[in-house]
N, C-alpha and C positions, 0 to 999 in steps of 0.2 A: 882103409880096414873095415870091414863090414861085421856089425855084432850079430852073431847067430844064437848064442846062449849066453846067458849070464845067470848064475845060480848062487845062491848062498851056502857057504859052506859050514863056518863055526864063528863062534864069538868068544874071546877070552881076555885075561888080562896077564897071561903068562907067555912069553914069547917062545919057551921050550914045547909050548903045547900047540903052537901054531903048525899049519900044514907041513909037511917035509919041503925043504928049501930046494924044491927041484924044479920049479918053473919061475920065470920072471915075474917081479912083484911091484906094483907101484903104489904108493900109500896117497891119500888125499886127508888135508888136515887143514884146518885155519880156525879163527876167533869164531865163538859159537854165533850162530845165525847168520853166517856169512853165505850161505847158500849151497853148502855142500852135499847135502843129501840130493837136492834139485837137480845139482850139475852132475852128480854120480847116473841118476835116473835118466838124465838128458844123453848122459855118452852111451849108456847101454840098451837105449830104447826101452827101458822099463818103468812103467808109472811109479811103482811102488818097492822097487829093489832095495833102496835105500829109505828109511822112514823119514819123512819129513815131518816136522812139526812148528808151530808157531812159537813154541816154548823152547829157549835156548837149553842147551846141555843135554838133551835128548839123547845123543850118542854118549855111551859111558864105557865102551869095550872095544876090543881090537875085532873089526868085523871082515872076514875073509869071503870074498864072492870068488868064484872062478868064472872067467870069461871065454868063451869059445873052447873051452877045455885046455887052452893054451897057457894063460896067464893069470895072476890073482890081482884084484883090485882091493885095495884095503880101506875101508872107512874108519877112521880114528877119531877119537873125542874130541870136541872142539875146545879149545882153551880160552881162558879169560871170562869165563862164565862167573860173575861175582857173586850170583845167589847160591852157588853151590858151597856147600861147607868146606872149610879150609883142609879138612881132612880129606876129602873128596878130590879136591885138587891137588893135593900132593899124591894121594895115590895114582891120579891121572898121568900126574906128570912123572913120577918114577916109573910105569910100566911103558908109557911113550918114549920115554928116554932109552930105557932098556931095549925096547922094540927098533929104534932107530939105529942104535950103536951095535945091535947084536944079530940083526936079520940079514943074514949073508946073501940073500937074493932080492934083497931091496934095491932097485935100480935107480928109481926116482923117487922123491917126495913132491906132490903138487902141493904147494902152499897157496891157500885161497884168501884173496884178499878183497875187501868190498872197494869198488873203485870209486866211490862217492866220498870215502873218508880218507883224510890226509893221513900220513904214515905214523903208525902208532908204536910207541915203544915197546909193547909186547910183541908185536910182529917183527920188528928189528932186531930184538933180543933173540927171538928164535931162530932167524936168519944167521946170526952171527953164531950160536949153537952149531947149526948145520955146517956152516962155511968151516968153523975150527974144528970139527969133528971129520970133515970130509964127506959129508952126505949129500950126493947131487940133488939140488933142487930145481924146481921151475915154478916161478910165479904166475899163478892164474888170477887175473881181475875179474871178480863176478859182478852181476848186475849192471853190464855196461847198456843195456838197453833202458836203464832208468836216467841216464844222462843225454844231454845231446853230443854229436860227435866231437864238436869244438870243446865242450866242457870235459868231455874224457879225454882228449888228447891233452888238455890243459893239467889236468889231474895225473895223469901219467908221467908227464914231463916232471912235474912237481916231485914225482915219488922218485923219480930217476936221479934229480938233482940230490935228492936226501940219500939215497943210496950211496952216490959217489962220494958223500962224505968219509965214507969208511971202506968201500969196496972198489978195488981197482978195476974189476970187470964186473959188469952186471950179468945177472942170471938171465935166462930165458924168460920172456913175459910174453903171456897170450891173454889176450881179451875175450870174455866170454859172456853168455846169457842163457840162460836155461830155458827162458821164454822162447827167445829169437834162435836158439841153437848155435848160437855164435861160438867159436873155439873147439867145436866136437872136432871137426877134420883135423885141425892143427894138433890137438891132444893126442887123438887116437894115431896120426901120422908118427909122431914121435914114439909113441909106443910101439907101433908094429916096426919102426928101423931098430928101435933099441931090442925088441925081441929076436930080431936076425941076429944082432951082435952075440946076444946070451946063447943062443943056440949053436954060434960058432966056437964057443969057449971048450 
């Protein structure tokens, strides 16, 4: 897939105010500071489409972008940001949950995981939530350029072993690097193919 255009559409915290669900939609989410904004900018060939920040917790809204006038990319707030107030975390959790469960044109959630860090309880619980509710998701391991190929392979193997303790079948997993542009083709190919299935409905 070639990205020709990518434009901001709207930000809000209410599912009923999101764009009309007439186009396929893909959400990106992960723990704070996982590299989500950098990945989105890399995928869309825009340096500043999603706002990057050294300060975790920058994204606090449901942010919709329209890509190629054909599909929506959604930038969701990072979770697990300890310095955010308890009230803020509860608000984020509430509208993210509603979005995941009520957004009828949401085809995949891309769950971003820092490949350098062992499996975290908060990520595993979020995967369990998605699986229990039947929300399709793909794991994207970020920052793979920060590890040697052998260290990366070792970490991913350990992650798979952890998941197999509770999952009968592993989800799709993609390695990525916003710096080296790893994973871009894989992610966009999945979106392109899924879009075709959506238009056939």
